[in-house]
N, CA and C atoms of all chains as a GROMACS GRO file, in nm:
protein
  654
    1MET      N    1   9.867  10.568   6.182
    1MET     CA    2   9.910  10.572   6.328
    1MET      C    3   9.900  10.721   6.383
    2ALA      N    4   9.834  10.728   6.505
    2ALA     CA    5   9.807  10.854   6.565
    2ALA      C    6   9.947  10.918   6.594
    3ASP      N    7   9.942  11.048   6.601
    3ASP     CA    8  10.049  11.122   6.642
    3ASP      C    9  10.078  11.104   6.792
    4LYS      N   10  10.190  11.122   6.834
    4LYS     CA   11  10.235  11.088   6.970
    4LYS      C   12  10.284  11.213   7.057
    5MET      N   13  10.237  11.210   7.182
    5MET     CA   14  10.289  11.308   7.278
    5MET      C   15  10.357  11.235   7.387
    6SER      N   16  10.493  11.266   7.405
    6SER     CA   17  10.568  11.194   7.506
    6SER      C   18  10.597  11.288   7.610
    7ILE      N   19  10.559  11.239   7.726
    7ILE     CA   20  10.591  11.324   7.854
    7ILE      C   21  10.680  11.250   7.942
    8ILE      N   22  10.801  11.319   7.979
    8ILE     CA   23  10.875  11.270   8.075
    8ILE      C   24  10.838  11.335   8.219
    9LEU      N   25  10.784  11.250   8.309
    9LEU     CA   26  10.738  11.312   8.422
    9LEU      C   27  10.851  11.280   8.530
   10PHE      N   28  10.914  11.384   8.565
   10PHE     CA   29  11.026  11.369   8.666
   10PHE      C   30  10.984  11.417   8.799
   11SER      N   31  10.901  11.532   8.798
   11SER     CA   32  10.868  11.592   8.937
   11SER      C   33  10.753  11.513   9.000
   12GLY      N   34  10.756  11.540   9.142
   12GLY     CA   35  10.645  11.461   9.214
   12GLY      C   36  10.569  11.566   9.287
   13THR      N   37  10.553  11.689   9.263
   13THR     CA   38  10.487  11.782   9.331
   13THR      C   39  10.366  11.815   9.253
   14MET      N   40  10.259  11.853   9.326
   14MET     CA   41  10.129  11.884   9.273
   14MET      C   42  10.124  11.973   9.164
   15ASP      N   43  10.211  12.083   9.177
   15ASP     CA   44  10.225  12.184   9.064
   15ASP      C   45  10.273  12.144   8.936
   16LYS      N   46  10.334  12.018   8.944
   16LYS     CA   47  10.386  11.975   8.820
   16LYS      C   48  10.298  11.843   8.776
   17LEU      N   49  10.240  11.771   8.870
   17LEU     CA   50  10.157  11.656   8.848
   17LEU      C   51  10.028  11.694   8.769
   18LEU      N   52   9.967  11.801   8.839
   18LEU     CA   53   9.848  11.843   8.769
   18LEU      C   54   9.852  11.876   8.631
   19PRO      N   55   9.942  11.965   8.580
   19PRO     CA   56   9.943  11.986   8.437
   19PRO      C   57   9.974  11.853   8.363
   20VAL      N   58  10.041  11.757   8.415
   20VAL     CA   59  10.070  11.640   8.328
   20VAL      C   60   9.925  11.563   8.299
   21GLY      N   61   9.845  11.564   8.399
   21GLY     CA   62   9.708  11.510   8.381
   21GLY      C   63   9.633  11.589   8.276
   22VAL      N   64   9.641  11.729   8.290
   22VAL     CA   65   9.571  11.808   8.197
   22VAL      C   66   9.626  11.787   8.057
   23LEU      N   67   9.750  11.790   8.041
   23LEU     CA   68   9.805  11.788   7.910
   23LEU      C   69   9.785  11.655   7.838
   24ALA      N   70   9.793  11.544   7.926
   24ALA     CA   71   9.766  11.413   7.875
   24ALA      C   72   9.622  11.414   7.815
   25SER      N   73   9.527  11.483   7.905
   25SER     CA   74   9.388  11.479   7.846
   25SER      C   75   9.378  11.552   7.717
   26GLY      N   76   9.451  11.657   7.712
   26GLY     CA   77   9.447  11.745   7.584
   26GLY      C   78   9.483  11.664   7.464
   27GLY      N   79   9.599  11.589   7.492
   27GLY     CA   80   9.653  11.495   7.379
   27GLY      C   81   9.541  11.393   7.337
   28VAL      N   82   9.484  11.329   7.439
   28VAL     CA   83   9.362  11.227   7.421
   28VAL      C   84   9.260  11.300   7.332
   29ALA      N   85   9.227  11.419   7.384
   29ALA     CA   86   9.110  11.489   7.310
   29ALA      C   87   9.140  11.516   7.174
   30MET      N   88   9.266  11.543   7.144
   30MET     CA   89   9.311  11.582   7.007
   30MET      C   90   9.356  11.448   6.930
   31GLY      N   91   9.316  11.345   6.991
   31GLY     CA   92   9.357  11.226   6.908
   31GLY      C   93   9.479  11.169   6.912
   32MET      N   94   9.566  11.214   6.999
   32MET     CA   95   9.704  11.178   7.004
   32MET      C   96   9.725  11.048   7.097
   33ASP      N   97   9.830  10.966   7.073
   33ASP     CA   98   9.860  10.861   7.161
   33ASP      C   99   9.948  10.934   7.276
   34VAL      N  100   9.932  10.903   7.401
   34VAL     CA  101  10.009  10.982   7.487
   34VAL      C  102  10.095  10.868   7.573
   35GLU      N  103  10.229  10.909   7.594
   35GLU     CA  104  10.312  10.815   7.657
   35GLU      C  105  10.380  10.891   7.776
   36ILE      N  106  10.357  10.842   7.887
   36ILE     CA  107  10.417  10.914   8.013
   36ILE      C  108  10.543  10.825   8.072
   37PHE      N  109  10.652  10.870   8.063
   37PHE     CA  110  10.764  10.810   8.131
   37PHE      C  111  10.785  10.868   8.258
   38ALA      N  112  10.752  10.786   8.365
   38ALA     CA  113  10.766  10.829   8.506
   38ALA      C  114  10.890  10.798   8.566
   39THR      N  115  10.974  10.895   8.608
   39THR     CA  116  11.099  10.873   8.658
   39THR      C  117  11.114  10.943   8.793
   40PHE      N  118  11.202  10.914   8.873
   40PHE     CA  119  11.241  10.972   9.001
   40PHE      C  120  11.108  11.016   9.071
   41TRP      N  121  11.106  11.146   9.113
   41TRP     CA  122  10.989  11.187   9.202
   41TRP      C  123  10.859  11.162   9.136
   42GLY      N  124  10.856  11.178   9.003
   42GLY     CA  125  10.733  11.149   8.920
   42GLY      C  126  10.689  10.998   8.949
   43LEU      N  127  10.782  10.914   8.946
   43LEU     CA  128  10.730  10.779   8.956
   43LEU      C  129  10.700  10.753   9.108
   44GLN      N  130  10.771  10.822   9.200
   44GLN     CA  131  10.746  10.803   9.334
   44GLN      C  132  10.610  10.848   9.374
   45ALA      N  133  10.562  10.951   9.302
   45ALA     CA  134  10.430  11.004   9.317
   45ALA      C  135  10.323  10.897   9.262
   46LEU      N  136  10.358  10.812   9.199
   46LEU     CA  137  10.266  10.691   9.157
   46LEU      C  138  10.257  10.584   9.243
   47THR      N  139  10.328  10.580   9.359
   47THR     CA  140  10.326  10.466   9.442
   47THR      C  141  10.200  10.471   9.528
   48LYS      N  142  10.164  10.373   9.578
   48LYS     CA  143  10.038  10.360   9.654
   48LYS      C  144  10.052  10.439   9.792
   49GLY      N  145  10.175  10.437   9.846
   49GLY     CA  146  10.205  10.511   9.953
   49GLY      C  147  10.192  10.665   9.931
   50ALA      N  148  10.231  10.721   9.818
   50ALA     CA  149  10.233  10.854   9.791
   50ALA      C  150  10.093  10.904   9.777
   51ALA      N  151  10.022  10.810   9.705
   51ALA     CA  152   9.870  10.848   9.682
   51ALA      C  153   9.790  10.870   9.817
   52GLN      N  154   9.844  10.809   9.929
   52GLN     CA  155   9.773  10.825  10.047
   52GLN      C  156   9.824  10.947  10.130
   53GLN      N  157   9.939  11.002  10.082
   53GLN     CA  158   9.981  11.124  10.155
   53GLN      C  159   9.924  11.255  10.108
   54PRO      N  160   9.928  11.353  10.183
   54PRO     CA  161   9.872  11.482  10.121
   54PRO      C  162   9.966  11.527  10.016
   55PRO      N  163   9.906  11.582   9.914
   55PRO     CA  164   9.987  11.624   9.783
   55PRO      C  165  10.095  11.729   9.830
   56ARG      N  166  10.222  11.704   9.779
   56ARG     CA  167  10.330  11.793   9.806
   56ARG      C  168  10.335  11.905   9.702
   57MET      N  169  10.391  12.015   9.744
   57MET     CA  170  10.403  12.133   9.660
   57MET      C  171  10.534  12.171   9.642
   58SER      N  172  10.581  12.218   9.532
   58SER     CA  173  10.707  12.259   9.495
   58SER      C  174  10.761  12.369   9.594
   59LYS      N  175  10.884  12.372   9.633
   59LYS     CA  176  10.941  12.471   9.728
   59LYS      C  177  10.922  12.604   9.672
   60ASP      N  178  10.933  12.622   9.544
   60ASP     CA  179  10.917  12.746   9.489
   60ASP      C  180  10.778  12.822   9.511
   61PHE      N  181  10.674  12.729   9.529
   61PHE     CA  182  10.540  12.776   9.555
   61PHE      C  183  10.486  12.755   9.685
   62GLU      N  184  10.572  12.726   9.792
   62GLU     CA  185  10.539  12.684   9.925
   62GLU      C  186  10.440  12.776   9.986
   63ASP      N  187  10.481  12.904   9.973
   63ASP     CA  188  10.386  13.005  10.044
   63ASP      C  189  10.255  13.003   9.983
   64MET      N  190  10.234  12.957   9.862
   64MET     CA  191  10.104  12.956   9.797
   64MET      C  192  10.011  12.831   9.818
   65ALA      N  193  10.091  12.732   9.876
   65ALA     CA  194  10.031  12.597   9.888
   65ALA      C  195   9.898  12.603   9.953
   66PRO      N  196   9.883  12.662  10.078
   66PRO     CA  197   9.755  12.659  10.147
   66PRO      C  198   9.652  12.715  10.068
   67MET      N  199   9.678  12.840  10.007
   67MET     CA  200   9.564  12.891   9.929
   67MET      C  201   9.523  12.807   9.813
   68MET      N  202   9.621  12.746   9.737
   68MET     CA  203   9.590  12.656   9.631
   68MET      C  204   9.508  12.538   9.672
   69MET      N  205   9.565  12.475   9.778
   69MET     CA  206   9.483  12.347   9.835
   69MET      C  207   9.349  12.386   9.857
   70GLN      N  208   9.325  12.510   9.920
   70GLN     CA  209   9.188  12.561   9.955
   70GLN      C  210   9.100  12.580   9.835
   71LEU      N  211   9.155  12.639   9.739
   71LEU     CA  212   9.081  12.666   9.605
   71LEU      C  213   9.052  12.540   9.540
   72MET      N  214   9.149  12.442   9.541
   72MET     CA  215   9.116  12.320   9.469
   72MET      C  216   9.018  12.239   9.544
   73GLN      N  217   9.008  12.253   9.672
   73GLN     CA  218   8.905  12.175   9.729
   73GLN      C  219   8.779  12.248   9.721
   74GLU      N  220   8.766  12.367   9.728
   74GLU     CA  221   8.637  12.438   9.714
   74GLU      C  222   8.570  12.419   9.566
   75LYS      N  223   8.669  12.425   9.476
   75LYS     CA  224   8.622  12.418   9.334
   75LYS      C  225   8.630  12.269   9.284
   76ASN      N  226   8.642  12.174   9.367
   76ASN     CA  227   8.628  12.037   9.337
   76ASN      C  228   8.725  11.987   9.222
   77VAL      N  229   8.847  12.047   9.212
   77VAL     CA  230   8.933  12.013   9.105
   77VAL      C  231   8.971  11.871   9.122
   78PRO      N  232   8.961  11.787   9.024
   78PRO     CA  233   8.997  11.638   9.037
   78PRO      C  234   9.153  11.633   9.058
   79SER      N  235   9.180  11.529   9.127
   79SER     CA  236   9.324  11.495   9.158
   79SER      C  237   9.406  11.471   9.024
   80PHE      N  238   9.532  11.469   9.026
   80PHE     CA  239   9.609  11.435   8.907
   80PHE      C  240   9.584  11.295   8.877
   81LEU      N  241   9.570  11.206   8.958
   81LEU     CA  242   9.533  11.060   8.932
   81LEU      C  243   9.400  11.047   8.867
   82ASP      N  244   9.299  11.107   8.918
   82ASP     CA  245   9.181  11.104   8.863
   82ASP      C  246   9.170  11.152   8.722
   83THR      N  247   9.235  11.270   8.692
   83THR     CA  248   9.240  11.328   8.560
   83THR      C  249   9.303  11.225   8.459
   84LEU      N  250   9.426  11.163   8.525
   84LEU     CA  251   9.481  11.078   8.434
   84LEU      C  252   9.410  10.939   8.408
   85LYS      N  253   9.334  10.902   8.501
   85LYS     CA  254   9.246  10.785   8.486
   85LYS      C  255   9.153  10.812   8.381
   86THR      N  256   9.085  10.934   8.392
   86THR     CA  257   8.978  10.967   8.278
   86THR      C  258   9.056  10.968   8.149
   87ALA      N  259   9.182  11.032   8.138
   87ALA     CA  260   9.236  11.035   8.010
   87ALA      C  261   9.260  10.894   7.954
   88LYS      N  262   9.295  10.806   8.042
   88LYS     CA  263   9.332  10.659   8.010
   88LYS      C  264   9.208  10.590   7.959
   89GLU      N  265   9.088  10.623   8.019
   89GLU     CA  266   8.961  10.552   7.982
   89GLU      C  267   8.920  10.606   7.847
   90LEU      N  268   8.951  10.734   7.808
   90LEU     CA  269   8.902  10.782   7.682
   90LEU      C  270   8.996  10.772   7.570
   91GLY      N  271   9.118  10.737   7.608
   91GLY     CA  272   9.218  10.738   7.488
   91GLY      C  273   9.332  10.647   7.500
   92ASN      N  274   9.436  10.656   7.428
   92ASN     CA  275   9.552  10.577   7.441
   92ASN      C  276   9.659  10.642   7.521
   93VAL      N  277   9.657  10.611   7.651
   93VAL     CA  278   9.758  10.665   7.738
   93VAL      C  279   9.834  10.555   7.799
   94ARG      N  280   9.971  10.557   7.787
   94ARG     CA  281  10.044  10.457   7.844
   94ARG      C  282  10.137  10.522   7.948
   95VAL      N  283  10.139  10.464   8.075
   95VAL     CA  284  10.227  10.508   8.172
   95VAL      C  285  10.328  10.416   8.189
   96LEU      N  286  10.455  10.468   8.179
   96LEU     CA  287  10.577  10.358   8.182
   96LEU      C  288  10.658  10.409   8.302
   97ALA      N  289  10.691  10.305   8.381
   97ALA     CA  290  10.773  10.325   8.499
   97ALA      C  291  10.930  10.304   8.456
   98CYS      N  292  11.006  10.408   8.507
   98CYS     CA  293  11.143  10.390   8.478
   98CYS      C  294  11.202  10.275   8.561
   99SER      N  295  11.272  10.190   8.490
   99SER     CA  296  11.332  10.070   8.554
   99SER      C  297  11.439  10.118   8.651
  100MET      N  298  11.524  10.207   8.612
  100MET     CA  299  11.642  10.254   8.696
  100MET      C  300  11.589  10.309   8.829
  101THR      N  301  11.475  10.397   8.827
  101THR     CA  302  11.429  10.449   8.951
  101THR      C  303  11.371  10.340   9.048
  102MET      N  304  11.315  10.240   8.978
  102MET     CA  305  11.264  10.125   9.053
  102MET      C  306  11.366  10.053   9.122
  103ASP      N  307  11.488  10.035   9.059
  103ASP     CA  308  11.604   9.962   9.122
  103ASP      C  309  11.654  10.055   9.227
  104LEU      N  310  11.676  10.173   9.200
  104LEU     CA  311  11.735  10.271   9.307
  104LEU      C  312  11.638  10.277   9.430
  105MET      N  313  11.515  10.286   9.416
  105MET     CA  314  11.421  10.305   9.527
  105MET      C  315  11.358  10.184   9.568
  106ASP      N  316  11.403  10.068   9.528
  106ASP     CA  317  11.353   9.942   9.571
  106ASP      C  318  11.206   9.923   9.556
  107LEU      N  319  11.156   9.959   9.430
  107LEU     CA  320  11.010   9.966   9.409
  107LEU      C  321  10.988   9.838   9.307
  108THR      N  322  10.872   9.767   9.333
  108THR     CA  323  10.822   9.673   9.241
  108THR      C  324  10.695   9.733   9.188
  109LYS      N  325  10.645   9.656   9.073
  109LYS     CA  326  10.528   9.701   9.011
  109LYS      C  327  10.399   9.702   9.101
  110GLU      N  328  10.413   9.618   9.206
  110GLU     CA  329  10.297   9.601   9.308
  110GLU      C  330  10.294   9.723   9.394
  111ASP      N  331  10.400   9.807   9.405
  111ASP     CA  332  10.414   9.936   9.492
  111ASP      C  333  10.323  10.048   9.404
  112PHE      N  334  10.288  10.027   9.286
  112PHE     CA  335  10.236  10.143   9.209
  112PHE      C  336  10.083  10.139   9.217
  113VAL      N  337  10.023  10.249   9.193
  113VAL     CA  338   9.861  10.244   9.178
  113VAL      C  339   9.850  10.202   9.046
  114ASP      N  340   9.727  10.147   9.018
  114ASP     CA  341   9.689  10.078   8.903
  114ASP      C  342   9.704  10.151   8.774
  115ILE      N  343   9.780  10.258   8.767
  115ILE     CA  344   9.774  10.345   8.646
  115ILE      C  345   9.908  10.314   8.565
  116VAL      N  346   9.999  10.241   8.620
  116VAL     CA  347  10.116  10.224   8.562
  116VAL      C  348  10.092  10.094   8.478
  117ASP      N  349  10.140  10.111   8.341
  117ASP     CA  350  10.115   9.997   8.251
  117ASP      C  351  10.230   9.908   8.231
  118ASP      N  352  10.355   9.963   8.248
  118ASP     CA  353  10.476   9.884   8.198
  118ASP      C  354  10.597   9.946   8.259
  119VAL      N  355  10.706   9.859   8.260
  119VAL     CA  356  10.841   9.898   8.314
  119VAL      C  357  10.927   9.906   8.195
  120VAL      N  358  10.993  10.010   8.181
  120VAL     CA  359  11.096  10.019   8.068
  120VAL      C  360  11.226  10.098   8.102
  121GLY      N  361  11.312  10.076   8.037
  121GLY     CA  362  11.448  10.139   8.054
  121GLY      C  363  11.447  10.260   7.963
  122VAL      N  364  11.536  10.348   7.993
  122VAL     CA  365  11.551  10.475   7.927
  122VAL      C  366  11.564  10.460   7.765
  123GLY      N  367  11.630  10.361   7.739
  123GLY     CA  368  11.670  10.339   7.580
  123GLY      C  369  11.534  10.304   7.525
  124GLU      N  370  11.455  10.216   7.568
  124GLU     CA  371  11.329  10.187   7.504
  124GLU      C  372  11.230  10.307   7.489
  125PHE      N  373  11.236  10.387   7.602
  125PHE     CA  374  11.148  10.515   7.602
  125PHE      C  375  11.199  10.613   7.494
  126VAL      N  376  11.327  10.642   7.486
  126VAL     CA  377  11.378  10.728   7.404
  126VAL      C  378  11.352  10.679   7.249
  127ASP      N  379  11.370  10.553   7.244
  127ASP     CA  380  11.339  10.497   7.106
  127ASP      C  381  11.205  10.528   7.061
  128SER      N  382  11.114  10.514   7.160
  128SER     CA  383  10.967  10.530   7.132
  128SER      C  384  10.921  10.683   7.120
  129ALA      N  385  11.005  10.757   7.202
  129ALA     CA  386  10.966  10.908   7.192
  129ALA      C  387  11.035  10.966   7.069
  130ARG      N  388  11.112  10.887   7.003
  130ARG     CA  389  11.188  10.937   6.883
  130ARG      C  390  11.088  11.012   6.777
  131ASP      N  391  10.972  10.942   6.761
  131ASP     CA  392  10.878  10.984   6.661
  131ASP      C  393  10.774  11.068   6.719
  132ALA      N  394  10.785  11.111   6.841
  132ALA     CA  395  10.678  11.197   6.902
  132ALA      C  396  10.681  11.327   6.854
  133LYS      N  397  10.553  11.386   6.829
  133LYS     CA  398  10.533  11.516   6.764
  133LYS      C  399  10.559  11.621   6.887
  134ILE      N  400  10.518  11.578   7.015
  134ILE     CA  401  10.533  11.670   7.123
  134ILE      C  402  10.612  11.600   7.220
  135THR      N  403  10.698  11.651   7.282
  135THR     CA  404  10.798  11.595   7.390
  135THR      C  405  10.811  11.690   7.500
  136LEU      N  406  10.763  11.647   7.624
  136LEU     CA  407  10.770  11.740   7.734
  136LEU      C  408  10.842  11.688   7.852
  137PHE      N  409  10.927  11.766   7.917
  137PHE     CA  410  10.992  11.720   8.025
  137PHE      C  411  10.942  11.809   8.145
  138ILE      N  412  10.869  11.731   8.246
  138ILE     CA  413  10.808  11.800   8.356
  138ILE      C  414  10.849  11.758   8.482
  139MET      N  415   7.087  13.244   6.294
  139MET     CA  416   7.095  13.187   6.440
  139MET      C  417   7.042  13.041   6.440
  140PRO      N  418   7.125  12.958   6.486
  140PRO     CA  419   7.093  12.822   6.502
  140PRO      C  420   6.981  12.802   6.599
  141GLU      N  421   6.909  12.697   6.573
  141GLU     CA  422   6.793  12.662   6.658
  141GLU      C  423   6.835  12.589   6.783
  142GLU      N  424   6.784  12.615   6.901
  142GLU     CA  425   6.815  12.543   7.018
  142GLU      C  426   6.720  12.419   7.031
  143VAL      N  427   6.770  12.303   7.026
  143VAL     CA  428   6.670  12.193   7.021
  143VAL      C  429   6.685  12.103   7.156
  144GLU      N  430   6.615  12.019   7.169
  144GLU     CA  431   6.619  11.923   7.288
  144GLU      C  432   6.733  11.826   7.272
  145ALA      N  433   6.785  11.786   7.374
  145ALA     CA  434   6.901  11.698   7.358
  145ALA      C  435   6.871  11.556   7.398
  146ASN      N  436   6.920  11.457   7.352
  146ASN     CA  437   6.899  11.308   7.403
  146ASN      C  438   6.974  11.292   7.531
  147VAL      N  439   7.088  11.359   7.548
  147VAL     CA  440   7.167  11.343   7.666
  147VAL      C  441   7.216  11.478   7.701
  148THR      N  442   7.213  11.511   7.836
  148THR     CA  443   7.270  11.636   7.885
  148THR      C  444   7.376  11.607   7.969
  149VAL      N  445   7.498  11.663   7.953
  149VAL     CA  446   7.608  11.643   8.039
  149VAL      C  447   7.614  11.779   8.113
  150ASP      N  448   7.603  11.776   8.250
  150ASP     CA  449   7.611  11.885   8.332
  150ASP      C  450   7.751  11.913   8.390
  151ALA      N  451   7.827  11.971   8.319
  151ALA     CA  452   7.978  11.992   8.353
  151ALA      C  453   8.001  12.128   8.417
  152ARG      N  454   7.896  12.200   8.467
  152ARG     CA  455   7.919  12.311   8.544
  152ARG      C  456   8.006  12.304   8.655
  153GLY      N  457   8.098  12.379   8.676
  153GLY     CA  458   8.190  12.384   8.786
  153GLY      C  459   8.305  12.288   8.772
  154SER      N  460   8.308  12.230   8.648
  154SER     CA  461   8.428  12.152   8.608
  154SER      C  462   8.518  12.236   8.525
  155PHE      N  463   8.652  12.225   8.554
  155PHE     CA  464   8.746  12.296   8.495
  155PHE      C  465   8.809  12.241   8.365
  156CYS      N  466   8.877  12.308   8.278
  156CYS     CA  467   8.935  12.258   8.165
  156CYS      C  468   9.030  12.150   8.209
  157PRO      N  469   9.039  12.031   8.133
  157PRO     CA  470   8.953  11.989   8.027
  157PRO      C  471   8.829  11.912   8.073
  158GLY      N  472   8.779  11.918   8.182
  158GLY     CA  473   8.677  11.845   8.228
  158GLY      C  474   8.550  11.835   8.131
  159PRO      N  475   8.497  11.952   8.107
  159PRO     CA  476   8.374  11.942   8.019
  159PRO      C  477   8.404  11.883   7.888
  160LEU      N  478   8.514  11.909   7.831
  160LEU     CA  479   8.556  11.855   7.695
  160LEU      C  480   8.562  11.697   7.713
  161MET      N  481   8.631  11.641   7.810
  161MET     CA  482   8.642  11.510   7.841
  161MET      C  483   8.505  11.432   7.867
  162GLU      N  484   8.434  11.509   7.936
  162GLU     CA  485   8.293  11.453   7.950
  162GLU      C  486   8.208  11.444   7.828
  163LEU      N  487   8.235  11.532   7.741
  163LEU     CA  488   8.162  11.538   7.608
  163LEU      C  489   8.223  11.423   7.526
  164ILE      N  490   8.357  11.393   7.528
  164ILE     CA  491   8.409  11.297   7.447
  164ILE      C  492   8.350  11.154   7.495
  165ARG      N  493   8.342  11.142   7.638
  165ARG     CA  494   8.278  11.022   7.692
  165ARG      C  495   8.127  11.000   7.653
  166ALA      N  496   8.054  11.119   7.652
  166ALA     CA  497   7.909  11.107   7.613
  166ALA      C  498   7.898  11.073   7.463
  167ILE      N  499   7.987  11.134   7.376
  167ILE     CA  500   7.977  11.097   7.240
  167ILE      C  501   8.003  10.956   7.214
  168ARG      N  502   8.095  10.904   7.282
  168ARG     CA  503   8.136  10.761   7.269
  168ARG      C  504   8.039  10.678   7.306
  169GLU      N  505   7.974  10.713   7.414
  169GLU     CA  506   7.866  10.619   7.471
  169GLU      C  507   7.720  10.628   7.386
  170GLY      N  508   7.715  10.740   7.314
  170GLY     CA  509   7.579  10.774   7.237
  170GLY      C  510   7.567  10.698   7.115
  171GLU      N  511   7.454  10.722   7.064
  171GLU     CA  512   7.412  10.657   6.926
  171GLU      C  513   7.434  10.762   6.815
  172VAL      N  514   7.467  10.718   6.692
  172VAL     CA  515   7.475  10.799   6.580
  172VAL      C  516   7.334  10.884   6.559
  173GLY      N  517   7.354  11.011   6.558
  173GLY     CA  518   7.230  11.087   6.543
  173GLY      C  519   7.176  11.154   6.682
  174ASP      N  520   7.238  11.095   6.780
  174ASP     CA  521   7.190  11.162   6.916
  174ASP      C  522   7.242  11.312   6.927
  175VAL      N  523   7.169  11.392   6.993
  175VAL     CA  524   7.210  11.529   7.025
  175VAL      C  525   7.250  11.538   7.166
  176ILE      N  526   7.372  11.576   7.197
  176ILE     CA  527   7.433  11.567   7.331
  176ILE      C  528   7.440  11.732   7.369
  177ALA      N  529   7.399  11.757   7.486
  177ALA     CA  530   7.405  11.896   7.538
  177ALA      C  531   7.513  11.895   7.650
  178VAL      N  532   7.615  12.002   7.650
  178VAL     CA  533   7.710  12.002   7.754
  178VAL      C  534   7.683  12.140   7.810
  179LEU      N  535   7.674  12.144   7.935
  179LEU     CA  536   7.660  12.272   8.012
  179LEU      C  537   7.794  12.301   8.073
  180SER      N  538   7.853  12.408   8.046
  180SER     CA  539   7.978  12.427   8.092
  180SER      C  540   8.001  12.595   8.128
  181ASN      N  541   8.069  12.608   8.245
  181ASN     CA  542   8.105  12.757   8.260
  181ASN      C  543   8.263  12.767   8.258
  182ASP      N  544   8.320  12.677   8.192
  182ASP     CA  545   8.472  12.688   8.188
  182ASP      C  546   8.506  12.765   8.045
  183THR      N  547   8.612  12.848   8.072
  183THR     CA  548   8.637  12.939   7.956
  183THR      C  549   8.689  12.861   7.847
  184GLY      N  550   8.774  12.764   7.878
  184GLY     CA  551   8.842  12.685   7.766
  184GLY      C  552   8.748  12.617   7.682
  185SER      N  553   8.638  12.569   7.737
  185SER     CA  554   8.531  12.493   7.659
  185SER      C  555   8.503  12.568   7.527
  186ARG      N  556   8.489  12.701   7.546
  186ARG     CA  557   8.441  12.782   7.434
  186ARG      C  558   8.515  12.754   7.297
  187ARG      N  559   8.646  12.734   7.318
  187ARG     CA  560   8.727  12.718   7.206
  187ARG      C  561   8.760  12.564   7.177
  188ASP      N  562   8.786  12.502   7.291
  188ASP     CA  563   8.820  12.354   7.285
  188ASP      C  564   8.700  12.279   7.236
  189ILE      N  565   8.586  12.295   7.271
  189ILE     CA  566   8.487  12.206   7.229
  189ILE      C  567   8.460  12.209   7.080
  190PRO      N  568   8.437  12.331   7.030
  190PRO     CA  569   8.427  12.346   6.883
  190PRO      C  570   8.538  12.282   6.801
  191LEU      N  571   8.660  12.295   6.863
  191LEU     CA  572   8.772  12.252   6.791
  191LEU      C  573   8.766  12.092   6.788
  192TRP      N  574   8.746  12.049   6.902
  192TRP     CA  575   8.722  11.898   6.914
  192TRP      C  576   8.620  11.843   6.819
  193ILE      N  577   8.503  11.896   6.828
  193ILE     CA  578   8.399  11.868   6.733
  193ILE      C  579   8.427  11.855   6.599
  194GLU      N  580   8.497  11.966   6.541
  194GLU     CA  581   8.544  11.972   6.407
  194GLU      C  582   8.642  11.859   6.373
  195LYS      N  583   8.753  11.832   6.463
  195LYS     CA  584   8.834  11.734   6.448
  195LYS      C  585   8.771  11.592   6.436
  196ALA      N  586   8.683  11.576   6.535
  196ALA     CA  587   8.621  11.433   6.552
  196ALA      C  588   8.518  11.415   6.454
  197GLY      N  589   8.479  11.524   6.376
  197GLY     CA  590   8.388  11.487   6.262
  197GLY      C  591   8.234  11.492   6.309
  198HIS      N  592   8.204  11.567   6.405
  198HIS     CA  593   8.067  11.556   6.458
  198HIS      C  594   8.013  11.708   6.420
  199GLU      N  595   7.884  11.731   6.466
  199GLU     CA  596   7.830  11.869   6.428
  199GLU      C  597   7.796  11.944   6.550
  200LEU      N  598   7.849  12.080   6.541
  200LEU     CA  599   7.818  12.164   6.642
  200LEU      C  600   7.693  12.248   6.608
  201ILE      N  601   7.574  12.212   6.674
  201ILE     CA  602   7.452  12.272   6.620
  201ILE      C  603   7.461  12.423   6.673
  202GLY      N  604   7.510  12.437   6.796
  202GLY     CA  605   7.528  12.584   6.836
  202GLY      C  606   7.583  12.588   6.976
  203ILE      N  607   7.621  12.711   7.012
  203ILE     CA  608   7.644  12.741   7.148
  203ILE      C  609   7.547  12.848   7.197
  204PHE      N  610   7.488  12.812   7.303
  204PHE     CA  611   7.372  12.907   7.367
  204PHE      C  612   7.408  12.948   7.497
  205ASP      N  613   7.410  13.074   7.517
  205ASP     CA  614   7.454  13.136   7.634
  205ASP      C  615   7.343  13.150   7.731
  206LYS      N  616   7.364  13.110   7.851
  206LYS     CA  617   7.275  13.108   7.964
  206LYS      C  618   7.330  13.212   8.059
  207GLU      N  619   7.246  13.222   8.180
  207GLU     CA  620   7.286  13.324   8.273
  207GLU      C  621   7.432  13.310   8.314
  208ASP      N  622   7.462  13.178   8.346
  208ASP     CA  623   7.591  13.152   8.423
  208ASP      C  624   7.670  13.046   8.352
  209HIS      N  625   7.631  13.006   8.232
  209HIS     CA  626   7.705  12.893   8.162
  209HIS      C  627   7.663  12.910   8.016
  210ALA      N  628   7.730  12.816   7.942
  210ALA     CA  629   7.698  12.803   7.801
  210ALA      C  630   7.654  12.659   7.779
  211ARG      N  631   7.552  12.640   7.682
  211ARG     CA  632   7.499  12.515   7.656
  211ARG      C  633   7.548  12.481   7.504
  212PHE      N  634   7.624  12.378   7.496
  212PHE     CA  635   7.687  12.344   7.376
  212PHE      C  636   7.595  12.220   7.312
  213LEU      N  637   7.543  12.230   7.204
  213LEU     CA  638   7.467  12.132   7.139
  213LEU      C  639   7.543  12.064   7.020
  214VAL      N  640   7.558  11.934   7.047
  214VAL     CA  641   7.646  11.851   6.946
  214VAL      C  642   7.570  11.733   6.910
  215LYS      N  643   7.582  11.717   6.772
  215LYS     CA  644   7.510  11.596   6.711
  215LYS      C  645   7.624  11.495   6.674
  216LYS      N  646   7.600  11.368   6.716
  216LYS     CA  647   7.703  11.268   6.684
  216LYS      C  648   7.667  11.224   6.552
  217LEU      N  649   7.764  11.230   6.461
  217LEU     CA  650   7.752  11.201   6.330
  217LEU      C  651   7.804  11.066   6.285
  218LYS      N  652   7.897  11.006   6.362
  218LYS     CA  653   7.941  10.877   6.318
  218LYS      C  654   7.977  10.793   6.438
   0.00000   0.00000   0.00000
């Protein structure tokens, strides 16, 4: 069985989403299974609605957002979703939606972009993350 | 000094950032035949270390890294 990287994706701003895509790619490249538990703002960022909105930037880096957006556009940096899609095509990446967030925000599986694989509760995620070699909360 | 050879497939990943070139190489290796030589063109700094590391882990052969004016050309042979 391959080593596992478990990522808890809590944040929904670009400065946090991008590294999740990059780290998941790194995991895939190094032959790891990658599991992403998307919860709260992280899950909200995976809705079809959010995908159509301009990316949000964390308040901490608000002043740098225009510069960052310009650089990313100029240098053709792929979006978080595109990076994650590539990682999924090339390896074993599972994106799990947090059932509690879905109940709270009245979301159904149909509300998500097609990157979400399954809906799980925190117990199941923790049980699965138990044997991960790398665990990240982002 | 390794010999720079012709590639069966060239992946032009210039302008793509880490981990873009590596991921493109992985895709090209997957789609190629055993024995194919794949060239990756990259000007991403991370590639320099990530690509050789991946090749070693994945069990392929790094023929060499050849420096060009504004990028590096990584030559990889698919071994399995």
